[in-house]
N, CA, C, O and the ligand as a Tripos MOL2 file, in Angstrom:
@<TRIPOS>MOLECULE
protein
  241   239    61     0     0
PROTEIN
NO_CHARGES

@<TRIPOS>ATOM
      1 N           0.8480   -1.2330   -0.0160 N.3       1 MET1
      2 CA          0.0480   -0.0460   -0.0100 C.3       1 MET1
      3 C           0.8600    1.2090    0.0090 C.2       1 MET1
      4 O           1.8180    1.2570    0.7810 O.2       1 MET1
      5 N           0.5810    2.2280   -0.7580 N.am      2 ALA2
      6 CA          1.3130    3.4780   -0.8710 C.3       2 ALA2
      7 C           0.8450    4.3280    0.2680 C.2       2 ALA2
      8 O          -0.2430    4.1460    0.8150 O.2       2 ALA2
      9 N           1.6710    5.2380    0.6040 N.am      3 GLN3
     10 CA          1.3250    6.2370    1.6670 C.3       3 GLN3
     11 C           0.4700    7.3110    1.0930 C.2       3 GLN3
     12 O           0.8590    8.0400    0.1800 O.2       3 GLN3
     13 N          -0.7560    7.3970    1.6700 N.am      4 ALA4
     14 CA         -1.6690    8.4480    1.2350 C.3       4 ALA4
     15 C          -2.5980    8.8700    2.3290 C.2       4 ALA4
     16 O          -2.8390    8.0860    3.2470 O.2       4 ALA4
     17 N          -3.1240   10.0410    2.2870 N.am      5 GLY5
     18 CA         -4.1250   10.4000    3.1920 C.3       5 GLY5
     19 C          -3.7070   11.2010    4.4260 C.2       5 GLY5
     20 O          -4.4690   11.3540    5.3800 O.2       5 GLY5
     21 N          -2.5020   11.6940    4.3780 N.am      6 GLY6
     22 CA         -2.1360   12.7280    5.4550 C.3       6 GLY6
     23 C          -1.7270   12.1390    6.7680 C.2       6 GLY6
     24 O          -1.2730   10.9960    6.8350 O.2       6 GLY6
     25 N          -1.8810   12.8900    7.7830 N.am      7 GLY7
     26 CA         -1.1680   12.6110    9.0440 C.3       7 GLY7
     27 C          -2.0150   11.8560   10.1590 C.2       7 GLY7
     28 O          -1.6900   11.9060   11.3460 O.2       7 GLY7
     29 N          -3.1130   11.1580    9.7030 N.am      8 LYS8
     30 CA         -3.8860   10.4860   10.7070 C.3       8 LYS8
     31 C          -3.3240    9.1340   11.0140 C.2       8 LYS8
     32 O          -2.9530    8.3640   10.1290 O.2       8 LYS8
     33 N          -3.2750    8.8770   12.2490 N.am      9 SER9
     34 CA         -2.7080    7.5640   12.7460 C.3       9 SER9
     35 C          -3.6730    6.4140   12.4720 C.2       9 SER9
     36 O          -4.8640    6.5080   12.7700 O.2       9 SER9
     37 N          -3.1700    5.3700   11.9240 N.am     10 LYS10
     38 CA         -4.0460    4.1810   11.7240 C.3      10 LYS10
     39 C          -3.9520    3.1880   12.8260 C.2      10 LYS10
     40 O          -4.6080    2.1470   12.7910 O.2      10 LYS10
     41 N          -3.1100    3.5000   13.8530 N.am     11 ASN11
     42 CA         -2.9020    2.5060   14.9710 C.3      11 ASN11
     43 C          -3.8130    2.7000   16.1280 C.2      11 ASN11
     44 O          -3.8120    1.8930   17.0570 O.2      11 ASN11
     45 N          -4.6440    3.8100   16.1060 N.am     12 SER12
     46 CA         -5.4050    4.1130   17.2510 C.3      12 SER12
     47 C          -6.7070    3.2970   17.4150 C.2      12 SER12
     48 O          -7.2420    3.2250   18.5210 O.2      12 SER12
     49 N          -7.2220    2.6830   16.3330 N.am     13 ARG13
     50 CA         -8.4880    2.0200   16.4680 C.3      13 ARG13
     51 C          -8.4460    0.5830   16.0000 C.2      13 ARG13
     52 O          -9.3810    0.0710   15.3860 O.2      13 ARG13
     53 N          -7.2830   -0.0730   16.3260 N.am     14 THR14
     54 CA         -7.1820   -1.4650   15.9530 C.3      14 THR14
     55 C          -7.6460   -2.4800   16.9670 C.2      14 THR14
     56 O          -7.8980   -3.6480   16.6720 O.2      14 THR14
     57 N          -7.7510   -1.9390   18.2500 N.am     15 ALA15
     58 CA         -8.2000   -2.7950   19.3380 C.3      15 ALA15
     59 C          -9.7020   -3.2010   19.2100 C.2      15 ALA15
     60 O         -10.4920   -2.4730   18.6090 O.2      15 ALA15
     61 N         -10.0690   -4.3460   19.7700 N.am     16 VAL16
     62 CA        -11.5110   -4.7580   19.7270 C.3      16 VAL16
     63 C         -12.1880   -4.6200   21.0050 C.2      16 VAL16
     64 O         -13.0570   -5.4170   21.3570 O.2      16 VAL16
     65 N         -11.8030   -3.6010   21.7310 N.am     17 THR17
     66 CA        -12.3390   -3.4210   23.1300 C.3      17 THR17
     67 C         -13.8560   -3.0020   23.0720 C.2      17 THR17
     68 O         -14.6300   -3.4730   23.9050 O.2      17 THR17
     69 N         -14.2590   -2.2020   22.1890 N.am     18 THR18
     70 CA        -15.6480   -1.7120   22.2270 C.3      18 THR18
     71 C         -16.3660   -2.0660   20.9020 C.2      18 THR18
     72 O         -17.1510   -1.2830   20.3690 O.2      18 THR18
     73 N         -16.0710   -3.2410   20.4130 N.am     19 GLN19
     74 CA        -16.7170   -3.6230   19.1840 C.3      19 GLN19
     75 C         -18.2110   -3.8810   19.4230 C.2      19 GLN19
     76 O         -18.5770   -4.4570   20.4470 O.2      19 GLN19
     77 N         -19.0480   -3.4770   18.5220 N.am     20 LYS20
     78 CA        -20.4860   -3.6660   18.7070 C.3      20 LYS20
     79 C         -20.8770   -4.9230   17.8810 C.2      20 LYS20
     80 O         -20.3120   -5.2120   16.8260 O.2      20 LYS20
     81 N         -21.8640   -5.6370   18.4210 N.am     21 PHE21
     82 CA        -22.3770   -6.7980   17.7630 C.3      21 PHE21
     83 C         -23.9060   -6.6410   17.5940 C.2      21 PHE21
     84 O         -24.5650   -6.0360   18.4400 O.2      21 PHE21
     85 N         -24.4510   -7.1790   16.5180 N.am     22 PHE22
     86 CA        -25.8840   -7.0420   16.3500 C.3      22 PHE22
     87 C         -26.5630   -8.4470   16.0460 C.2      22 PHE22
     88 O         -26.0330   -9.2830   15.3130 O.2      22 PHE22
     89 N         -27.6670   -8.6100   16.6170 N.am     23 CYS23
     90 CA        -28.4150   -9.8500   16.4300 C.3      23 CYS23
     91 C         -29.0080   -9.9290   15.0330 C.2      23 CYS23
     92 O         -29.0730   -8.9280   14.3190 O.2      23 CYS23
     93 N         -29.4370  -11.1110   14.6510 N.am     24 SER24
     94 CA        -30.0980  -11.2280   13.3450 C.3      24 SER24
     95 C         -31.4410  -10.5030   13.3040 C.2      24 SER24
     96 O         -31.9520  -10.2080   12.2230 O.2      24 SER24
     97 N         -31.9930  -10.2250   14.4260 N.am     25 CYS25
     98 CA        -33.2660   -9.4430   14.5170 C.3      25 CYS25
     99 C         -33.0170   -7.9340   14.3370 C.2      25 CYS25
    100 O         -33.9650   -7.1630   14.1920 O.2      25 CYS25
    101 N         -31.7830   -7.5320   14.3480 N.am     26 GLY26
    102 CA        -31.3500   -6.1110   14.2080 C.3      26 GLY26
    103 C         -31.1530   -5.4220   15.5390 C.2      26 GLY26
    104 O         -30.7980   -4.2440   15.5570 O.2      26 GLY26
    105 N         -31.3750   -6.1230   16.6970 N.am     27 GLY27
    106 CA        -31.1300   -5.5270   17.9430 C.3      27 GLY27
    107 C         -29.6520   -5.5550   18.2790 C.2      27 GLY27
    108 O         -28.8570   -6.3170   17.7270 O.2      27 GLY27
    109 N         -29.3200   -4.6350   19.2640 N.am     28 GLU28
    110 CA        -27.9480   -4.5980   19.6100 C.3      28 GLU28
    111 C         -27.6620   -5.6140   20.6990 C.2      28 GLU28
    112 O         -28.4730   -5.8460   21.5960 O.2      28 GLU28
    113 N         -26.4670   -6.2210   20.5920 N.am     29 VAL29
    114 CA        -26.0500   -7.2980   21.5180 C.3      29 VAL29
    115 C         -25.2020   -6.6720   22.5930 C.2      29 VAL29
    116 O         -24.1940   -6.0340   22.2880 O.2      29 VAL29
    117 N         -25.5820   -6.8370   23.8480 N.am     30 LYS30
    118 CA        -24.7950   -6.3200   24.9740 C.3      30 LYS30
    119 C         -24.2340   -7.5010   25.8540 C.2      30 LYS30
    120 O         -24.8700   -8.5350   26.0640 O.2      30 LYS30
    121 N         -23.0260   -7.2480   26.3270 N.am     31 MET31
    122 CA        -22.4270   -8.2400   27.2430 C.3      31 MET31
    123 C         -23.0020   -8.0750   28.6800 C.2      31 MET31
    124 O         -23.1970   -6.9580   29.1580 O.2      31 MET31
    125 N         -23.2540   -9.1700   29.3160 N.am     32 LYS32
    126 CA        -23.7350   -9.1690   30.6860 C.3      32 LYS32
    127 C         -22.9240  -10.0750   31.4940 C.2      32 LYS32
    128 O         -22.3150  -11.0120   30.9790 O.2      32 LYS32
    129 N         -22.8970   -9.8060   32.8350 N.am     33 GLU33
    130 CA        -22.1660  -10.6510   33.7340 C.3      33 GLU33
    131 C         -23.1550  -11.3460   34.6720 C.2      33 GLU33
    132 O         -23.9720  -10.6820   35.3100 O.2      33 GLU33
    133 N         -23.0900  -12.5950   34.7530 N.am     34 LEU34
    134 CA        -23.9890  -13.3240   35.6150 C.3      34 LEU34
    135 C         -23.1530  -14.0360   36.6880 C.2      34 LEU34
    136 O         -22.0020  -14.4120   36.4680 O.2      34 LEU34
    137 N         -23.7730  -14.2020   37.8380 N.am     35 PHE35
    138 CA        -23.0550  -14.9810   38.9010 C.3      35 PHE35
    139 C         -23.8250  -16.3410   39.0880 C.2      35 PHE35
    140 O         -24.9770  -16.3660   39.5210 O.2      35 PHE35
    141 N         -23.1550  -17.4180   38.7540 N.am     36 GLN36
    142 CA        -23.8040  -18.7040   38.7470 C.3      36 GLN36
    143 C         -22.9330  -19.7050   39.5400 C.2      36 GLN36
    144 O         -21.8140  -20.0200   39.1350 O.2      36 GLN36
    145 N         -23.4700  -20.2010   40.6850 N.am     37 GLY37
    146 CA        -22.6550  -21.1180   41.4500 C.3      37 GLY37
    147 C         -21.3720  -20.4990   41.9600 C.2      37 GLY37
    148 O         -20.3510  -21.1790   42.0720 O.2      37 GLY37
    149 N         -21.4150  -19.2250   42.2680 N.am     38 GLY38
    150 CA        -20.2290  -18.5570   42.8140 C.3      38 GLY38
    151 C         -19.1820  -18.1540   41.7650 C.2      38 GLY38
    152 O         -18.1080  -17.6380   42.0750 O.2      38 GLY38
    153 N         -19.5500  -18.4130   40.5350 N.am     39 LYS39
    154 CA        -18.5400  -18.1230   39.4340 C.3      39 LYS39
    155 C         -19.1830  -16.9700   38.5660 C.2      39 LYS39
    156 O         -20.3860  -16.9490   38.3030 O.2      39 LYS39
    157 N         -18.2820  -16.0110   38.1410 N.am     40 ARG40
    158 CA        -18.7610  -15.0250   37.2280 C.3      40 ARG40
    159 C         -18.7260  -15.5980   35.8310 C.2      40 ARG40
    160 O         -17.8110  -16.3050   35.4080 O.2      40 ARG40
    161 N         -19.8240  -15.2270   35.1320 N.am     41 LYS41
    162 CA        -20.0580  -15.8360   33.8210 C.3      41 LYS41
    163 C         -20.4320  -14.7120   32.8370 C.2      41 LYS41
    164 O         -21.3230  -13.9260   33.1570 O.2      41 LYS41
    165 N         -19.8580  -14.6050   31.7680 N.am     42 CYS42
    166 CA        -20.1500  -13.6030   30.8220 C.3      42 CYS42
    167 C         -21.0940  -14.1830   29.7330 C.2      42 CYS42
    168 O         -20.8090  -15.2310   29.1540 O.2      42 CYS42
    169 N         -22.1740  -13.5110   29.4790 N.am     43 ILE43
    170 CA        -23.1040  -13.8930   28.4380 C.3      43 ILE43
    171 C         -23.4360  -12.6410   27.5180 C.2      43 ILE43
    172 O         -23.2170  -11.4860   27.8820 O.2      43 ILE43
    173 N         -23.9300  -12.9470   26.4180 N.am     44 ALA44
    174 CA        -24.2730  -11.8330   25.4810 C.3      44 ALA44
    175 C         -25.8000  -12.0140   25.2470 C.2      44 ALA44
    176 O         -26.3460  -13.0840   24.9780 O.2      44 ALA44
    177 N         -26.4490  -10.7190   25.4010 N.am     45 GLU45
    178 CA        -27.9470  -10.7030   25.2740 C.3      45 GLU45
    179 C         -28.3400   -9.7190   24.2810 C.2      45 GLU45
    180 O         -27.7840   -8.6220   24.2380 O.2      45 GLU45
    181 N         -29.3050  -10.0630   23.4480 N.am     46 CYS46
    182 CA        -29.8660   -9.0960   22.5040 C.3      46 CYS46
    183 C         -30.8930   -8.3020   23.2680 C.2      46 CYS46
    184 O         -31.7330   -8.8400   23.9900 O.2      46 CYS46
    185 N         -30.7920   -6.9390   23.0740 N.am     47 LEU47
    186 CA        -31.6310   -6.0690   23.8120 C.3      47 LEU47
    187 C         -33.0520   -6.0020   23.2240 C.2      47 LEU47
    188 O         -33.9650   -5.4920   23.8740 O.2      47 LEU47
    189 N         -33.2460   -6.5310   21.9630 N.am     48 LYS48
    190 CA        -34.4550   -6.4680   21.3020 C.3      48 LYS48
    191 C         -35.3510   -7.6950   21.5370 C.2      48 LYS48
    192 O         -36.5030   -7.6000   21.9600 O.2      48 LYS48
    193 N         -34.7380   -8.8620   21.2310 N.am     49 CYS49
    194 CA        -35.5420  -10.0340   21.2030 C.3      49 CYS49
    195 C         -35.1370  -10.9540   22.5140 C.2      49 CYS49
    196 O         -35.6320  -12.0680   22.6790 O.2      49 CYS49
    197 N         -34.2570  -10.4160   23.3600 N.am     50 LYS50
    198 CA        -33.7820  -11.0290   24.5680 C.3      50 LYS50
    199 C         -33.1600  -12.3810   24.3720 C.2      50 LYS50
    200 O         -33.0850  -13.1600   25.3220 O.2      50 LYS50
    201 N         -32.7130  -12.6880   23.1900 N.am     51 ARG51
    202 CA        -31.9910  -13.9160   22.8960 C.3      51 ARG51
    203 C         -30.5990  -13.9380   23.6890 C.2      51 ARG51
    204 O         -29.9170  -12.9160   23.7600 O.2      51 ARG51
    205 N         -30.2490  -15.0070   24.2150 N.am     52 ILE52
    206 CA        -28.9890  -15.0620   24.9680 C.3      52 ILE52
    207 C         -28.0880  -16.1370   24.3740 C.2      52 ILE52
    208 O         -28.4750  -17.2790   24.1240 O.2      52 ILE52
    209 N         -26.8600  -15.6810   24.1710 N.am     53 GLU53
    210 CA        -25.8370  -16.6200   23.6780 C.3      53 GLU53
    211 C         -24.6500  -16.4850   24.5270 C.2      53 GLU53
    212 O         -24.5350  -15.5390   25.3060 O.2      53 GLU53
    213 N         -23.7280  -17.4360   24.3960 N.am     54 ARG54
    214 CA        -22.5270  -17.3940   25.2480 C.3      54 ARG54
    215 C         -21.5360  -16.4350   24.7020 C.2      54 ARG54
    216 O         -20.7460  -15.8910   25.4740 O.2      54 ARG54
    217 N         -21.5160  -16.1880   23.4410 N.am     55 ARG55
    218 CA        -20.6180  -15.2440   22.8080 C.3      55 ARG55
    219 C         -21.3740  -14.3160   21.9030 C.2      55 ARG55
    220 O         -22.3520  -14.7480   21.2920 O.2      55 ARG55
    221 N         -20.9870  -13.0760   21.7780 N.am     56 PRO56
    222 CA        -21.7190  -12.1150   20.8630 C.3      56 PRO56
    223 C         -21.5830  -12.5410   19.4100 C.2      56 PRO56
    224 O         -22.4290  -12.2340   18.5700 O.2      56 PRO56
    225 N         -20.4760  -13.2690   19.1290 N.am     57 THR57
    226 CA        -20.3130  -13.7350   17.7310 C.3      57 THR57
    227 C         -21.3130  -14.8080   17.3210 C.2      57 THR57
    228 O         -21.5350  -15.0490   16.1350 O.2      57 THR57
    229 N         -21.9210  -15.4580   18.3370 N.am     58 ASP58
    230 CA        -22.8890  -16.4700   17.9830 C.3      58 ASP58
    231 C         -24.2100  -15.9620   17.3640 C.2      58 ASP58
    232 O         -25.0100  -16.7210   16.8160 O.2      58 ASP58
    233 N         -24.3930  -14.5790   17.4910 N.am     59 PHE59
    234 CA        -25.6320  -13.9820   16.9170 C.3      59 PHE59
    235 C         -25.5070  -13.7970   15.4540 C.2      59 PHE59
    236 O         -26.5220  -13.6610   14.7720 O.2      59 PHE59
    237 N         -24.3000  -13.7830   14.9200 N.am     60 ILE60
    238 CA        -24.1660  -13.5400   13.4990 C.3      60 ILE60
    239 C         -24.3710  -14.7340   12.6420 C.2      60 ILE60
    240 O         -24.2790  -14.6380   11.4180 O.2      60 ILE60
    241 ZN        -32.3160  -10.2530   18.6350 Zn       61 ZN61
@<TRIPOS>BOND
     1     1     2 1
     2     2     3 1
     3     3     4 2
     4     3     5 am
     5     5     6 1
     6     6     7 1
     7     7     8 2
     8     7     9 am
     9     9    10 1
    10    10    11 1
    11    11    12 2
    12    11    13 am
    13    13    14 1
    14    14    15 1
    15    15    16 2
    16    15    17 am
    17    17    18 1
    18    18    19 1
    19    19    20 2
    20    19    21 am
    21    21    22 1
    22    22    23 1
    23    23    24 2
    24    23    25 am
    25    25    26 1
    26    26    27 1
    27    27    28 2
    28    27    29 am
    29    29    30 1
    30    30    31 1
    31    31    32 2
    32    31    33 am
    33    33    34 1
    34    34    35 1
    35    35    36 2
    36    35    37 am
    37    37    38 1
    38    38    39 1
    39    39    40 2
    40    39    41 am
    41    41    42 1
    42    42    43 1
    43    43    44 2
    44    43    45 am
    45    45    46 1
    46    46    47 1
    47    47    48 2
    48    47    49 am
    49    49    50 1
    50    50    51 1
    51    51    52 2
    52    51    53 am
    53    53    54 1
    54    54    55 1
    55    55    56 2
    56    55    57 am
    57    57    58 1
    58    58    59 1
    59    59    60 2
    60    59    61 am
    61    61    62 1
    62    62    63 1
    63    63    64 2
    64    63    65 am
    65    65    66 1
    66    66    67 1
    67    67    68 2
    68    67    69 am
    69    69    70 1
    70    70    71 1
    71    71    72 2
    72    71    73 am
    73    73    74 1
    74    74    75 1
    75    75    76 2
    76    75    77 am
    77    77    78 1
    78    78    79 1
    79    79    80 2
    80    79    81 am
    81    81    82 1
    82    82    83 1
    83    83    84 2
    84    83    85 am
    85    85    86 1
    86    86    87 1
    87    87    88 2
    88    87    89 am
    89    89    90 1
    90    90    91 1
    91    91    92 2
    92    91    93 am
    93    93    94 1
    94    94    95 1
    95    95    96 2
    96    95    97 am
    97    97    98 1
    98    98    99 1
    99    99   100 2
   100    99   101 am
   101   101   102 1
   102   102   103 1
   103   103   104 2
   104   103   105 am
   105   105   106 1
   106   106   107 1
   107   107   108 2
   108   107   109 am
   109   109   110 1
   110   110   111 1
   111   111   112 2
   112   111   113 am
   113   113   114 1
   114   114   115 1
   115   115   116 2
   116   115   117 am
   117   117   118 1
   118   118   119 1
   119   119   120 2
   120   119   121 am
   121   121   122 1
   122   122   123 1
   123   123   124 2
   124   123   125 am
   125   125   126 1
   126   126   127 1
   127   127   128 2
   128   127   129 am
   129   129   130 1
   130   130   131 1
   131   131   132 2
   132   131   133 am
   133   133   134 1
   134   134   135 1
   135   135   136 2
   136   135   137 am
   137   137   138 1
   138   138   139 1
   139   139   140 2
   140   139   141 am
   141   141   142 1
   142   142   143 1
   143   143   144 2
   144   143   145 am
   145   145   146 1
   146   146   147 1
   147   147   148 2
   148   147   149 am
   149   149   150 1
   150   150   151 1
   151   151   152 2
   152   151   153 am
   153   153   154 1
   154   154   155 1
   155   155   156 2
   156   155   157 am
   157   157   158 1
   158   158   159 1
   159   159   160 2
   160   159   161 am
   161   161   162 1
   162   162   163 1
   163   163   164 2
   164   163   165 am
   165   165   166 1
   166   166   167 1
   167   167   168 2
   168   167   169 am
   169   169   170 1
   170   170   171 1
   171   171   172 2
   172   171   173 am
   173   173   174 1
   174   174   175 1
   175   175   176 2
   176   175   177 am
   177   177   178 1
   178   178   179 1
   179   179   180 2
   180   179   181 am
   181   181   182 1
   182   182   183 1
   183   183   184 2
   184   183   185 am
   185   185   186 1
   186   186   187 1
   187   187   188 2
   188   187   189 am
   189   189   190 1
   190   190   191 1
   191   191   192 2
   192   191   193 am
   193   193   194 1
   194   194   195 1
   195   195   196 2
   196   195   197 am
   197   197   198 1
   198   198   199 1
   199   199   200 2
   200   199   201 am
   201   201   202 1
   202   202   203 1
   203   203   204 2
   204   203   205 am
   205   205   206 1
   206   206   207 1
   207   207   208 2
   208   207   209 am
   209   209   210 1
   210   210   211 1
   211   211   212 2
   212   211   213 am
   213   213   214 1
   214   214   215 1
   215   215   216 2
   216   215   217 am
   217   217   218 1
   218   218   219 1
   219   219   220 2
   220   219   221 am
   221   221   222 1
   222   222   223 1
   223   223   224 2
   224   223   225 am
   225   225   226 1
   226   226   227 1
   227   227   228 2
   228   227   229 am
   229   229   230 1
   230   230   231 1
   231   231   232 2
   232   231   233 am
   233   233   234 1
   234   234   235 1
   235   235   236 2
   236   235   237 am
   237   237   238 1
   238   238   239 1
   239   239   240 2
@<TRIPOS>SUBSTRUCTURE
     1 MET1         2 RESIDUE 1 A MET
     2 ALA2         6 RESIDUE 1 A ALA
     3 GLN3        10 RESIDUE 1 A GLN
     4 ALA4        14 RESIDUE 1 A ALA
     5 GLY5        18 RESIDUE 1 A GLY
     6 GLY6        22 RESIDUE 1 A GLY
     7 GLY7        26 RESIDUE 1 A GLY
     8 LYS8        30 RESIDUE 1 A LYS
     9 SER9        34 RESIDUE 1 A SER
    10 LYS10       38 RESIDUE 1 A LYS
    11 ASN11       42 RESIDUE 1 A ASN
    12 SER12       46 RESIDUE 1 A SER
    13 ARG13       50 RESIDUE 1 A ARG
    14 THR14       54 RESIDUE 1 A THR
    15 ALA15       58 RESIDUE 1 A ALA
    16 VAL16       62 RESIDUE 1 A VAL
    17 THR17       66 RESIDUE 1 A THR
    18 THR18       70 RESIDUE 1 A THR
    19 GLN19       74 RESIDUE 1 A GLN
    20 LYS20       78 RESIDUE 1 A LYS
    21 PHE21       82 RESIDUE 1 A PHE
    22 PHE22       86 RESIDUE 1 A PHE
    23 CYS23       90 RESIDUE 1 A CYS
    24 SER24       94 RESIDUE 1 A SER
    25 CYS25       98 RESIDUE 1 A CYS
    26 GLY26      102 RESIDUE 1 A GLY
    27 GLY27      106 RESIDUE 1 A GLY
    28 GLU28      110 RESIDUE 1 A GLU
    29 VAL29      114 RESIDUE 1 A VAL
    30 LYS30      118 RESIDUE 1 A LYS
    31 MET31      122 RESIDUE 1 A MET
    32 LYS32      126 RESIDUE 1 A LYS
    33 GLU33      130 RESIDUE 1 A GLU
    34 LEU34      134 RESIDUE 1 A LEU
    35 PHE35      138 RESIDUE 1 A PHE
    36 GLN36      142 RESIDUE 1 A GLN
    37 GLY37      146 RESIDUE 1 A GLY
    38 GLY38      150 RESIDUE 1 A GLY
    39 LYS39      154 RESIDUE 1 A LYS
    40 ARG40      158 RESIDUE 1 A ARG
    41 LYS41      162 RESIDUE 1 A LYS
    42 CYS42      166 RESIDUE 1 A CYS
    43 ILE43      170 RESIDUE 1 A ILE
    44 ALA44      174 RESIDUE 1 A ALA
    45 GLU45      178 RESIDUE 1 A GLU
    46 CYS46      182 RESIDUE 1 A CYS
    47 LEU47      186 RESIDUE 1 A LEU
    48 LYS48      190 RESIDUE 1 A LYS
    49 CYS49      194 RESIDUE 1 A CYS
    50 LYS50      198 RESIDUE 1 A LYS
    51 ARG51      202 RESIDUE 1 A ARG
    52 ILE52      206 RESIDUE 1 A ILE
    53 GLU53      210 RESIDUE 1 A GLU
    54 ARG54      214 RESIDUE 1 A ARG
    55 ARG55      218 RESIDUE 1 A ARG
    56 PRO56      222 RESIDUE 1 A PRO
    57 THR57      226 RESIDUE 1 A THR
    58 ASP58      230 RESIDUE 1 A ASP
    59 PHE59      234 RESIDUE 1 A PHE
    60 ILE60      238 RESIDUE 1 A ILE
    61 ZN61       241 GROUP 0 **** ****
């Protein structure tokens, strides 16, 4: 790739910390923390249809 486009850094938004996921119904998927049996468990829930999956990528 040639250098083009001026002085904007391309390194600032490579992290996947705040990536958004969307359910097949179009609703936004949010991460949730549950406590089950004394253990903390992360699940992903669709705000629209309330579908719950173990990972946000399971909605796609
Ligand atoms: Zn949904």
